[in-house]
NUVORO-775923 format. One record per atom (N, C-alpha, C): residue in one letter; x, y, z. Coordinates in steps of 0.02 Angstrom, whole numbers, padded with zeros to 5 digits, always signed. Layout:
<sites>
AXYZ
...
</sites>
This chain:
<sites>
M+02946+06399+04538
M+02967+06329+04512
M+02941+06263+04557
R+02900+06237+04554
R+02891+06167+04573
R+02942+06114+04576
L+02934+06068+04633
L+03017+06039+04643
L+03022+05995+04598
E+02963+05983+04559
E+02969+05921+04523
E+02991+05941+04452
W+02979+06007+04432
W+03002+06049+04372
W+03076+06061+04371
Q+03101+06076+04435
Q+03158+06072+04447
Q+03211+06015+04423
I+03187+05974+04462
I+03221+05896+04475
I+03237+05867+04389
G+03183+05888+04353
G+03161+05862+04280
G+03214+05911+04234
F+03218+05981+04265
F+03265+06012+04211
F+03328+06007+04239
W+03353+05985+04281
W+03411+05978+04293
W+03447+05905+04276
L+03376+05858+04282
L+03406+05800+04239
L+03416+05800+04165
G+03369+05847+04135
G+03389+05851+04065
G+03446+05885+04055
A+03471+05937+04095
A+03528+05963+04076
A+03587+05911+04078
L+03567+05865+04142
L+03629+05820+04131
L+03633+05782+04075
V+03587+05777+04049
V+03582+05715+03998
V+03607+05747+03922
L+03590+05818+03930
L+03616+05842+03872
L+03675+05840+03864
F+03716+05870+03937
F+03802+05887+03944
F+03808+05817+03926
V+03813+05751+03940
V+03823+05688+03928
V+03826+05679+03861
L+03762+05696+03817
L+03743+05687+03740
L+03824+05719+03709
L+03813+05793+03729
L+03859+05829+03698
L+03949+05806+03700
L+03955+05787+03770
L+04037+05762+03773
L+04042+05696+03722
W+03980+05664+03726
W+04005+05613+03702
W+03985+05616+03605
L+03939+05687+03578
L+03949+05686+03509
L+04016+05704+03493
F+04046+05771+03536
F+04112+05807+03521
F+04166+05761+03580
S+04172+05708+03571
S+04233+05697+03621
S+04279+05689+03583
G+04282+05673+03518
G+04327+05661+03475
G+04362+05725+03456
V+04341+05789+03477
V+04375+05858+03463
V+04381+05896+03531
L+04367+05883+03577
L+04365+05910+03655
L+04427+05910+03684
L+04477+05862+03676
L+04543+05836+03710
L+04580+05896+03722
P+04596+05945+03659
P+04634+06003+03686
P+04597+06060+03730
F+04541+06064+03718
F+04490+06109+03748
F+04493+06085+03817
A+04487+06023+03825
A+04481+05996+03904
A+04541+05992+03952
A+04614+05993+03912
A+04663+05982+03942
A+04688+06050+03944
A+04668+06109+03901
A+04667+06191+03927
A+04635+06215+03987
L+04569+06180+03998
L+04544+06198+04047
L+04575+06171+04111
A+04595+06104+04111
A+04628+06091+04150
A+04675+06115+04189
L+04718+06132+04148
L+04792+06176+04135
L+04776+06229+04167
G+04733+06284+04142
G+04718+06347+04153
G+04684+06352+04236
Y+04654+06301+04251
Y+04631+06284+04322
Y+04678+06281+04378
L+04748+06242+04345
L+04789+06214+04367
L+04849+06289+04382
L+04836+06321+04334
L+04893+06386+04339
L+04870+06464+04367
N+04804+06453+04354
N+04762+06518+04373
N+04801+06550+04458
P+04814+06511+04507
P+04837+06515+04582
P+04894+06567+04556
V+04938+06536+04505
V+05008+06561+04503
V+05003+06627+04468
A+04943+06627+04424
A+04948+06702+04391
A+04902+06754+04442
D+04871+06725+04495
D+04836+06771+04532
D+04897+06808+04587
R+04948+06737+04589
R+05001+06755+04633
R+05051+06824+04617
L+05044+06808+04549
L+05106+06870+04500
L+05063+06937+04505
E+04987+06931+04503
E+04963+06983+04482
E+04962+07038+04557
R+04967+06989+04615
R+04986+07028+04678
R+05047+07062+04674
L+05104+07027+04640
L+05166+07054+04651
L+05175+07113+04602
G+05144+07135+04569
G+05143+07187+04541
G+05113+07179+04458
L+05109+07105+04428
L+05108+07112+04351
L+05040+07116+04325
N+05033+07159+04279
N+04965+07142+04257
N+04950+07073+04232
R+04872+07052+04216
R+04846+06979+04181
R+04890+06955+04130
L+04887+07001+04086
L+04922+06995+04003
L+04990+06972+04026
G+05030+06992+04068
G+05104+06988+04074
G+05107+06926+04117
A+05072+06920+04175
A+05072+06864+04220
A+05043+06788+04182
T+05006+06816+04114
T+04981+06751+04079
T+05029+06722+04033
L+05074+06784+03998
L+05136+06761+03950
L+05186+06731+03980
L+05209+06769+04033
L+05269+06725+04091
L+05256+06653+04113
I+05194+06638+04116
I+05175+06567+04160
I+05183+06523+04081
M+05150+06545+04023
M+05142+06518+03967
M+05202+06501+03928
T+05244+06558+03952
T+05319+06548+03918
T+05354+06491+03955
G+05339+06482+04020
G+05380+06452+04067
G+05339+06379+04034
F+05289+06374+04048
F+05256+06293+04019
F+05290+06264+03973
I+05294+06314+03900
I+05315+06288+03852
I+05380+06257+03854
L+05432+06304+03885
L+05499+06288+03886
L+05498+06216+03921
I+05460+06210+03974
I+05464+06152+04033
I+05453+06099+03984
L+05388+06115+03929
L+05356+06042+03903
L+05412+06032+03856
A+05454+06076+03808
A+05502+06062+03755
A+05568+06028+03789
L+05566+06037+03847
L+05622+06003+03874
L+05623+05931+03883
I+05546+05941+03913
I+05550+05858+03929
I+05525+05809+03873
L+05508+05856+03812
L+05490+05818+03737
L+05581+05795+03714
V+05618+05846+03718
V+05671+05840+03682
V+05706+05787+03733
L+05710+05793+03797
L+05779+05761+03847
L+05734+05692+03862
V+05663+05698+03888
V+05651+05643+03941
V+05614+05580+03867
M+05560+05610+03830
M+05528+05573+03781
M+05564+05527+03739
P+05642+05534+03708
P+05661+05485+03661
P+05673+05433+03715
A+05709+05431+03757
A+05730+05395+03816
A+05675+05343+03826
F+05621+05393+03859
F+05562+05345+03864
F+05531+05296+03802
W+05545+05335+03757
W+05507+05283+03696
W+05552+05227+03657
R+05622+05235+03680
R+05663+05191+03668
R+05657+05117+03722
Q+05650+05160+03791
Q+05634+05095+03840
Q+05575+05046+03832
L+05524+05094+03812
L+05468+05056+03800
L+05473+04999+03742
L+05474+05019+03680
L+05501+04964+03626
L+05549+04910+03646
S+05602+04933+03683
S+05643+04879+03730
S+05609+04825+03767
F+05580+04873+03820
F+05536+04826+03870
F+05492+04773+03829
L+05447+04784+03769
L+05418+04753+03728
L+05442+04701+03701
Q+05507+04725+03673
Q+05550+04676+03632
Q+05578+04616+03670
A+05594+04643+03753
A+05618+04596+03802
A+05582+04575+03840
L+05507+04574+03821
L+05443+04545+03872
L+05451+04476+03868
P+05467+04454+03813
P+05456+04357+03816
P+05514+04337+03850
D+05560+04356+03847
D+05618+04336+03852
D+05625+04340+03933
Y+05594+04388+03962
Y+05580+04400+04038
Y+05546+04361+04077
A+05489+04348+04024
A+05424+04295+04047
A+05444+04223+04054
V+05479+04201+03972
V+05508+04134+04006
V+05569+04126+04054
R+05620+04182+04064
R+05641+04161+04123
R+05626+04180+04188
L+05577+04214+04188
L+05531+04209+04260
L+05511+04143+04253
E+05484+04121+04214
E+05432+04059+04216
E+05480+03995+04235
D+05549+04002+04202
D+05598+03947+04213
D+05619+03955+04306
L+05622+04013+04310
L+05633+04038+04385
L+05592+03987+04455
A+05537+04013+04418
A+05463+04000+04454
A+05457+03907+04459
S+05497+03882+04404
S+05456+03800+04378
S+05515+03790+04410
D+05577+03805+04420
D+05650+03781+04461
D+05639+03787+04534
F+05606+03833+04551
F+05586+03842+04625
F+05519+03787+04650
G+05476+03785+04617
G+05422+03732+04608
G+05441+03680+04606
A+05484+03647+04560
A+05506+03576+04582
A+05553+03575+04620
R+05593+03609+04648
R+05627+03600+04711
R+05586+03585+04774
F+05540+03647+04767
F+05485+03633+04833
F+05454+03574+04837
A+05430+03549+04768
A+05408+03485+04771
A+05435+03424+04794
Q+05500+03419+04761
Q+05551+03366+04768
Q+05560+03355+04854
D+05564+03424+04890
D+05590+03404+04971
D+05529+03410+05004
H+05472+03447+04964
H+05415+03434+05039
H+05336+03409+04996
G+05323+03423+04935
G+05270+03381+04924
G+05252+03345+04871
G+05320+03304+04850
G+05308+03284+04783
G+05255+03227+04776
S+05245+03188+04816
S+05206+03132+04821
S+05124+03162+04819
I+05099+03207+04874
I+05029+03265+04854
I+05031+03271+04764
L+05070+03307+04753
L+05076+03359+04673
L+05055+03272+04632
Q+05108+03211+04646
Q+05080+03160+04606
Q+05005+03150+04579
K+04976+03133+04667
K+04907+03132+04677
K+04857+03172+04658
L+04863+03234+04642
L+04840+03276+04612
L+04832+03282+04553
G+04886+03251+04525
G+04896+03259+04445
G+04929+03289+04422
L+04970+03338+04458
L+05003+03389+04446
L+05081+03367+04438
G+05093+03315+04410
G+05156+03285+04386
G+05185+03335+04336
K+05258+03295+04320
K+05315+03317+04282
K+05269+03329+04214
E+05243+03294+04186
E+05207+03303+04110
E+05145+03369+04109
T+05105+03362+04165
T+05067+03416+04193
T+05094+03488+04192
S+05151+03477+04219
S+05206+03561+04225
S+05252+03576+04165
A+05247+03529+04134
A+05280+03555+04064
A+05234+03553+04019
D+05174+03535+04001
D+05121+03567+03974
D+05090+03631+03970
L+05089+03641+04040
L+05081+03717+04072
L+05126+03757+04066
R+05193+03741+04061
R+05224+03794+04047
R+05248+03813+03987
S+05241+03728+03945
S+05230+03775+03866
S+05181+03806+03850
S+05118+03803+03867
S+05060+03848+03845
S+05059+03917+03883
T+05096+03912+03945
T+05097+03982+03977
T+05159+04037+03917
S+05209+03992+03912
S+05245+04021+03856
S+05233+04044+03808
D+05193+04002+03762
D+05148+04023+03719
D+05116+04085+03734
L+05058+04088+03773
L+05018+04148+03792
L+05068+04200+03799
V+05118+04205+03827
V+05159+04271+03846
V+05191+04281+03779
N+05204+04226+03745
N+05240+04272+03663
N+05209+04308+03631
Q+05131+04267+03628
Q+05089+04298+03590
Q+05046+04361+03613
A+05054+04369+03678
A+05034+04435+03703
A+05075+04488+03691
A+05151+04477+03695
A+05191+04525+03699
A+05204+04550+03627
Q+05187+04498+03578
Q+05184+04517+03500
Q+05134+04558+03503
W+05084+04556+03513
W+05033+04592+03510
W+05022+04656+03552
A+05076+04669+03605
A+05072+04705+03633
A+05110+04763+03603
G+05170+04721+03562
G+05204+04788+03527
G+05175+04795+03461
T+05125+04774+03429
T+05112+04787+03360
T+05059+04842+03373
F+05001+04813+03437
F+04972+04873+03468
F+04987+04952+03484
V+05054+04950+03506
V+05090+05010+03507
V+05118+05047+03441
K+05136+05021+03405
K+05177+05032+03353
K+05116+05055+03306
S+05068+05039+03316
S+05005+05061+03264
S+04973+05106+03291
I+04985+05112+03362
I+04948+05173+03391
I+04997+05230+03361
W+05059+05231+03364
W+05096+05273+03339
W+05107+05303+03284
S+05099+05255+03235
S+05102+05250+03149
S+05019+05285+03135
S+04980+05273+03175
S+04905+05300+03148
S+04910+05362+03136
G+04882+05371+03087
G+04867+05448+03065
G+04822+05478+03128
A+04756+05446+03141
A+04727+05492+03192
A+04767+05490+03253
A+04805+05445+03273
A+04839+05467+03347
A+04878+05519+03338
L+04908+05540+03274
L+04976+05576+03270
L+04924+05658+03264
I+04870+05651+03245
I+04843+05713+03231
I+04808+05739+03276
S+04780+05690+03335
S+04768+05685+03391
S+04835+05738+03442
L+04889+05706+03427
L+04936+05719+03470
L+04970+05795+03460
V+04971+05806+03383
V+04997+05886+03369
V+04923+05919+03374
S+04865+05904+03370
S+04828+05955+03402
S+04823+05975+03473
L+04858+05921+03515
L+04847+05943+03589
L+04927+05978+03608
L+04953+05958+03565
L+05032+05995+03581
L+05024+06074+03545
V+04986+06081+03505
V+04994+06136+03475
V+04932+06186+03497
L+04870+06159+03513
L+04823+06191+03521
L+04817+06217+03579
T+04834+06152+03633
T+04824+06174+03710
T+04872+06243+03746
P+04914+06239+03715
P+04933+06301+03755
P+04929+06366+03722
V+04876+06373+03666
V+04844+06424+03642
V+04776+06434+03678
V+04753+06375+03669
V+04676+06379+03722
V+04685+06410+03788
A+04751+06379+03812
A+04760+06383+03898
A+04784+06459+03905
F+04801+06471+03855
F+04837+06552+03871
F+04774+06603+03870
Y+04713+06596+03823
Y+04661+06621+03827
Y+04607+06614+03886
M+04599+06548+03909
M+04572+06551+03965
M+04606+06571+04029
L+04666+06565+04021
L+04703+06602+04083
L+04705+06648+04095
L+04702+06688+04042
L+04693+06773+04025
L+04631+06805+04056
D+04574+06753+04027
D+04499+06781+04041
D+04476+06731+04101
W+04516+06722+04139
W+04483+06666+04190
W+04441+06678+04238
D+04456+06757+04258
D+04430+06784+04314
D+04356+06809+04278
K+04347+06841+04209
K+04295+06859+04175
K+04248+06795+04165
M+04276+06747+04168
M+04235+06683+04136
M+04182+06676+04204
I+04234+06679+04250
I+04189+06654+04327
I+04149+06707+04345
A+04161+06756+04323
A+04120+06823+04329
A+04054+06823+04308
T+04085+06786+04233
T+04008+06785+04187
T+03956+06752+04222
V+03991+06675+04230
V+03952+06627+04253
V+03906+06648+04311
D+03943+06669+04359
D+03918+06692+04408
D+03858+06748+04423
S+03882+06781+04371
S+03809+06835+04350
S+03742+06795+04314
L+03762+06742+04293
L+03691+06694+04275
L+03659+06667+04317
V+03683+06659+04383
V+03640+06597+04419
V+03595+06657+04461
P+03518+06630+04477
P+03469+06664+04507
P+03507+06691+04563
L+03465+06746+04580
L+03493+06784+04642
L+03462+06751+04699
R+03416+06726+04708
R+03377+06685+04774
R+03427+06638+04774
H+03454+06590+04723
H+03506+06533+04745
H+03574+06557+04737
R+03599+06608+04726
R+03664+06617+04721
R+03710+06611+04776
A+03684+06602+04837
A+03723+06604+04891
A+03739+06530+04906
T+03673+06491+04890
T+03702+06415+04887
T+03737+06383+04841
V+03728+06426+04764
V+03768+06401+04716
V+03850+06419+04732
R+03886+06486+04749
R+03939+06498+04788
R+03968+06465+04832
E+03918+06447+04882
E+03927+06394+04931
E+03963+06323+04902
L+03922+06286+04856
L+03930+06229+04821
L+03998+06241+04785
A+04006+06297+04747
A+04058+06313+04697
A+04120+06298+04736
R+04121+06352+04824
R+04189+06359+04848
R+04203+06276+04872
E+04169+06228+04872
E+04177+06156+04907
E+04218+06130+04847
I+04176+06119+04778
I+04196+06102+04735
I+04266+06120+04722
D+04287+06176+04722
D+04364+06201+04732
D+04398+06185+04774
A+04385+06170+04831
A+04425+06165+04877
A+04441+06083+04873
A+04383+06042+04843
A+04399+05992+04817
A+04457+05969+04766
L+04440+06002+04713
L+04476+05993+04659
L+04550+06044+04652
A+04560+06077+04716
A+04625+06119+04717
A+04667+06077+04782
G+04643+06034+04812
G+04666+05979+04869
G+04706+05938+04810
F+04653+05903+04774
F+04675+05845+04729
F+04724+05863+04678
L+04679+05893+04628
L+04726+05904+04572
L+04787+05932+04573
R+04786+06005+04603
R+04850+06032+04609
R+04912+05987+04641
G+04885+05962+04710
G+04918+05929+04763
G+04935+05866+04731
Q+04889+05816+04696
Q+04921+05755+04679
Q+04960+05776+04619
S+04949+05832+04586
S+04992+05822+04512
S+05085+05840+04539
L+05088+05872+04588
L+05155+05885+04627
L+05188+05811+04667
V+05148+05768+04678
V+05154+05707+04707
V+05158+05666+04649
C+05126+05653+04604
C+05131+05618+04548
C+05210+05637+04508
L+05221+05711+04503
L+05288+05715+04470
L+05341+05704+04521
F+05340+05706+04582
F+05399+05690+04639
F+05397+05603+04619
L+05353+05572+04630
L+05353+05500+04626
L+05384+05471+04571
G+05362+05500+04497
G+05404+05495+04438
G+05458+05481+04441
L+05498+05566+04461
L+05570+05576+04470
L+05597+05538+04516
W+05587+05522+04584
W+05603+05481+04623
W+05598+05419+04601
Y+05569+05369+04574
Y+05559+05295+04544
Y+05616+05293+04488
G+05594+05332+04430
G+05642+05353+04372
G+05711+05371+04393
V+05735+05409+04424
V+05801+05409+04445
V+05830+05376+04487
G+05798+05341+04540
G+05818+05308+04583
G+05836+05226+04564
L+05794+05199+04506
L+05788+05144+04496
L+05842+05135+04450
S+05861+05211+04415
S+05910+05207+04354
S+05981+05191+04386
L+05982+05236+04432
L+06070+05237+04473
L+06080+05173+04513
I+06044+05124+04525
I+06045+05063+04553
I+06047+05000+04490
G+06044+05035+04449
G+06058+04988+04375
G+06001+04946+04356
L+05947+04949+04385
L+05898+04914+04357
L+05870+04941+04273
N+05881+04895+04249
N+05840+04901+04163
N+05768+04925+04177
F+05761+04975+04121
F+05678+05011+04108
F+05666+05039+04169
G+05728+05058+04209
G+05709+05127+04265
G+05669+05187+04263
L+05692+05210+04201
L+05659+05274+04178
L+05574+05257+04160
L+05577+05198+04120
L+05490+05190+04104
L+05462+05160+04161
I+05479+05123+04213
I+05442+05110+04268
I+05444+05169+04316
G+05479+05215+04309
G+05472+05289+04346
G+05418+05329+04342
I+05414+05343+04260
I+05377+05383+04234
I+05305+05342+04231
T+05304+05294+04203
T+05235+05252+04200
T+05196+05259+04280
A+05215+05233+04328
A+05227+05247+04384
A+05192+05293+04413
G+05234+05359+04404
G+05210+05412+04426
G+05153+05436+04409
F+05133+05443+04321
F+05073+05445+04293
F+05020+05398+04322
L+05039+05335+04346
L+04975+05296+04366
L+04953+05319+04448
S+05011+05380+04474
S+04997+05386+04555
S+04933+05411+04545
F+04919+05455+04486
F+04845+05491+04504
F+04783+05463+04530
I+04810+05397+04514
I+04744+05344+04554
I+04783+05309+04614
P+04752+05315+04656
P+04776+05295+04736
P+04782+05233+04741
Y+04852+05209+04728
Y+04876+05144+04754
Y+04892+05106+04697
V+04873+05115+04629
V+04885+05105+04570
V+04947+05095+04546
G+04996+05171+04558
G+05056+05192+04551
G+05107+05156+04570
S+05104+05141+04656
S+05144+05112+04697
S+05126+05045+04689
L+05070+05015+04658
L+05076+04947+04647
L+05121+04938+04594
T+05101+04969+04527
T+05141+04957+04468
T+05216+04955+04485
A+05232+05001+04520
A+05320+05029+04533
A+05350+04969+04575
L+05304+04936+04610
L+05331+04869+04667
L+05315+04814+04631
V+05277+04806+04573
V+05269+04731+04543
V+05321+04735+04490
L+05336+04787+04444
L+05370+04786+04384
L+05451+04794+04409
S+05447+04835+04459
S+05533+04844+04472
S+05561+04761+04506
A+05502+04728+04553
A+05524+04670+04589
A+05531+04606+04518
V+05495+04626+04496
V+05501+04555+04435
V+05575+04573+04388
I+05586+04638+04366
I+05631+04655+04314
I+05696+04619+04363
A+05699+04652+04424
A+05741+04645+04471
A+05764+04557+04484
I+05724+04535+04504
I+05733+04453+04500
I+05772+04423+04443
V+05748+04452+04372
V+05758+04415+04327
V+05834+04443+04300
Q+05845+04502+04331
Q+05895+04537+04300
Q+05956+04510+04340
G+05947+04500+04409
G+05988+04494+04466
G+05989+04423+04491
W+05949+04384+04472
W+05972+04312+04483
W+06024+04275+04476
P+06049+04229+04524
P+06033+04227+04608
P+06048+04259+04634
E+06070+04328+04633
E+06077+04378+04689
E+06019+04410+04711
W+05999+04426+04771
W+05944+04458+04786
W+05958+04536+04791
R+06031+04547+04782
R+06057+04636+04807
R+06020+04666+04774
L+05996+04676+04693
L+05962+04707+04658
L+05889+04714+04688
M+05866+04670+04710
M+05782+04667+04715
M+05767+04715+04778
I+05834+04690+04820
I+05828+04715+04898
I+05821+04796+04881
M+05879+04834+04851
M+05884+04897+04816
M+05816+04920+04779
A+05799+04886+04710
A+05734+04921+04701
A+05662+04918+04752
L+05676+04872+04788
L+05606+04864+04852
L+05620+04945+04888
G+05692+04947+04892
G+05702+05008+04951
G+05689+05077+04905
V+05697+05074+04848
V+05667+05138+04807
V+05616+05154+04813
V+05574+05096+04796
V+05499+05105+04798
V+05471+05113+04861
V+05472+05068+04916
V+05464+05083+04983
V+05465+05146+05024
S+05531+05158+05007
S+05549+05240+05022
S+05518+05288+04998
G+05512+05282+04926
G+05462+05357+04904
G+05388+05338+04918
Q+05361+05265+04932
Q+05296+05275+04964
Q+05283+05300+05029
F+05337+05290+05071
F+05350+05321+05132
F+05357+05409+05152
L+05392+05424+05086
L+05398+05496+05083
L+05332+05508+05058
E+05301+05488+05028
E+05220+05495+04991
E+05171+05499+05038
G+05170+05450+05079
G+05127+05429+05120
G+05137+05483+05201
N+05191+05501+05213
N+05194+05546+05278
N+05206+05608+05281
I+05232+05618+05209
I+05253+05697+05192
I+05202+05738+05158
L+05222+05720+05094
L+05205+05756+05024
L+05122+05753+05029
S+05090+05699+05034
S+05004+05694+05016
S+04974+05755+05090
P+05004+05726+05142
P+04960+05767+05209
P+04986+05837+05194
K+05049+05894+05170
K+05045+05932+05148
K+05008+05957+05089
L+05038+05930+05040
L+05004+05951+04962
L+04947+05934+04946
V+04897+05880+04971
V+04850+05859+04958
V+04798+05864+05009
G+04807+05862+05065
G+04762+05872+05132
G+04717+05819+05134
G+04686+05821+05198
G+04634+05779+05204
G+04560+05801+05197
S+04539+05856+05155
S+04482+05877+05145
S+04472+05886+05071
V+04490+05826+05034
V+04480+05825+04972
V+04408+05795+04967
G+04380+05742+05003
G+04321+05718+04991
G+04299+05661+04921
L+04369+05631+04895
L+04367+05597+04853
L+04392+05524+04858
H+04338+05461+04878
H+04350+05397+04906
H+04373+05388+04845
P+04442+05338+04856
P+04478+05291+04813
P+04451+05266+04772
V+04388+05217+04795
V+04352+05187+04738
V+04284+05214+04704
W+04284+05287+04726
W+04240+05333+04675
W+04276+05371+04617
L+04328+05362+04647
L+04380+05398+04582
L+04401+05361+04532
I+04422+05281+04573
I+04431+05246+04526
I+04382+05229+04465
F+04329+05232+04491
F+04256+05201+04465
F+04247+05285+04397
A+04246+05326+04423
A+04238+05382+04384
A+04301+05378+04343
L+04356+05370+04332
L+04386+05351+04295
L+04382+05306+04230
L+04376+05255+04252
L+04366+05189+04221
L+04298+05197+04180
A+04234+05224+04206
A+04171+05255+04178
A+04185+05320+04121
F+04222+05354+04143
F+04236+05416+04099
F+04281+05413+04046
G+04326+05360+04059
G+04376+05348+03984
G+04342+05298+03944
S+04292+05251+03976
S+04265+05205+03936
S+04214+05242+03886
L+04185+05289+03898
L+04134+05330+03877
L+04159+05368+03829
F+04210+05422+03847
F+04235+05482+03818
F+04318+05472+03809
G+04344+05421+03810
G+04422+05399+03800
G+04462+05439+03831
F+04537+05483+03819
F+04561+05519+03849
F+04536+05576+03866
T+04474+05605+03848
T+04442+05678+03846
T+04428+05637+03925
G+04381+05603+03935
G+04360+05576+03989
G+04395+05563+04044
L+04467+05529+04035
L+04487+05544+04094
L+04512+05609+04114
I+04515+05656+04085
I+04550+05726+04098
I+04473+05749+04145
I+04405+05741+04108
I+04358+05776+04162
I+04311+05724+04215
A+04363+05665+04217
A+04337+05622+04260
A+04341+05642+04344
V+04396+05689+04355
V+04401+05692+04422
V+04369+05751+04425
P+04371+05808+04401
P+04322+05865+04407
P+04243+05836+04416
C+04220+05791+04384
C+04149+05791+04383
C+04145+05737+04428
A+04190+05703+04466
A+04174+05667+04515
A+04166+05699+04587
A+04221+05763+04585
A+04213+05795+04632
A+04144+05842+04647
A+04133+05862+04586
A+04081+05899+04576
A+04007+05872+04597
F+04022+05813+04596
F+03958+05756+04600
F+03947+05730+04660
G+04013+05731+04706
G+04016+05704+04772
G+04005+05763+04813
V+04018+05852+04794
V+03997+05893+04832
V+03906+05899+04813
I+03888+05882+04765
I+03818+05896+04750
I+03774+05859+04789
L+03800+05789+04810
L+03771+05733+04838
L+03776+05739+04910
R+03810+05758+04925
R+03819+05773+05004
R+03779+05860+05016
F+03777+05890+04981
F+03733+05929+04985
F+03668+05913+04982
A+03639+05878+04941
A+03559+05864+04939
A+03565+05813+04995
V+03602+05771+05030
V+03600+05731+05088
V+03575+05770+05149
R+03616+05845+05152
R+03607+05870+05206
R+03539+05908+05206
R+03521+05929+05126
R+03462+05942+05121
R+03391+05910+05138
Y+03418+05842+05128
Y+03349+05779+05153
Y+03346+05792+05221
R+03403+05779+05264
R+03412+05748+05327
R+03365+05831+05365
S+03377+05892+05317
S+03335+05934+05362
S+03270+05953+05340
S+03237+05912+05301
S+03186+05919+05252
S+03117+05879+05318
K+03058+05897+05296
K+02995+05871+05352
K+02995+05788+05317
L+03019+05780+05265
L+03027+05704+05232
L+03057+05654+05269
Y+03110+05705+05311
Y+03160+05649+05341
Y+03141+05653+05432
T+03116+05715+05453
T+03110+05722+05506
T+03041+05726+05537
E+02995+05723+05487
E+02921+05718+05514
E+02897+05658+05542
L+02878+05633+05599
L+02877+05561+05632
L+02809+05525+05591
E+02755+05569+05568
E+02694+05527+05537
E+02662+05552+05488
G+02639+05631+05504
G+02606+05665+05429
G+02608+05745+05458
P+02565+05773+05426
P+02570+05852+05454
P+02523+05868+05511
G+02571+05926+05545
G+02543+05930+05617
G+02554+05884+05662
S+02605+05840+05655
S+02625+05780+05677
S+02695+05809+05741
K+02731+05774+05777
K+02801+05796+05779
K+02851+05785+05736
I+02903+05830+05734
I+02962+05833+05715
I+03014+05827+05756
L+03071+05790+05709
L+03119+05785+05740
L+03170+05819+05731
I+03219+05870+05790
I+03266+05916+05752
I+03340+05905+05774
E+03379+05885+05750
E+03442+05858+05762
E+03483+05927+05819
A+03506+05888+05874
A+03526+05934+05925
A+03611+05905+05915
P+03636+05966+05944
P+03723+05944+05958
P+03725+05877+05981
G+03782+05864+05954
G+03794+05782+05969
G+03785+05724+05945
G+03724+05743+05909
G+03687+05694+05865
G+03630+05654+05889
S+03611+05678+05948
S+03545+05666+05972
S+03500+05707+05927
F+03428+05680+05966
F+03358+05710+05916
F+03322+05733+05972
K+03296+05776+05977
K+03225+05815+06015
K+03183+05829+05956
E+03099+05827+05986
E+03054+05815+05973
E+03015+05906+05971
T+02995+05914+05930
T+02949+05989+05914
T+02906+05980+05876
R+02865+06035+05874
R+02788+06039+05822
R+02805+06089+05792
</sites>
């Protein structure tokens, strides 16, 4: 097959894949979640098989444990999380007004002591500050009301409830069958690859698997640890909404730097408003967040995630935003696998390009060709 036909075929397959995802994005959520769950748990099933269990027994044991853990989380954690979320949305206007008062008082004292005349010359006097304060307060109150109404409407929406029920009911069932037949599915896909390309495809598949295993499995454990560390630590020091901050930051830690920044900002703001004029609560809250980041950056990520992931944070954030915008929550689940696969394929294409005559040939057919030598230098040949 000519190169042009191969490129056209794969571009057409990519367009068809994206079109199918877009058409069926409303019903793919349980299946995408089950596929991700099966991929994450497959190494555990392989380990149990090596210990003497057959595939069915290993799958039943894993899914039973998973369902028990999920049930415990729903019974013990989710009610408290939901109560804190509603309380946070209700208290958000008061927190915003209190924080604004503190900032205004600090700004007034600073202006009086250091720069009152300069602010007056710039037109930022008391009347302007009062108008800005009133406008900001109205805006914050309106935003908080909108946020509360939005969350309550999502929870009471019939479509949201149907999606949640299908996710909780169908995902374990589909994951069970995928985990049970995982090796058979991989063998079937492998048998469909053309023989002359099988070695290359297997090499690419191993690279993609290494990237996904390093990121998905390792980062999932890191997110779980950070969620527990922030939630328990902030709750123990007496910070309001500590569990809410911990679970939210732990979930967002899947995106590099977003989870830690969320925990830092929310805990600092709530600690300032809650503990003012004392700084003790804010120092303890920052201690919990900073210590969690130290453990994550120096111990957990190097050992669990490793350095061979191959997913740049900017590329990962773009993939999450793009797939989330196109396919909703289903897109968030498939964003990381697709980004990892695309990164591996792109690096493979660059390697092939750098070894092709299009890159190495100096002038034209029959002319000298550059061959890359060890150490990054080039030598000429014909």
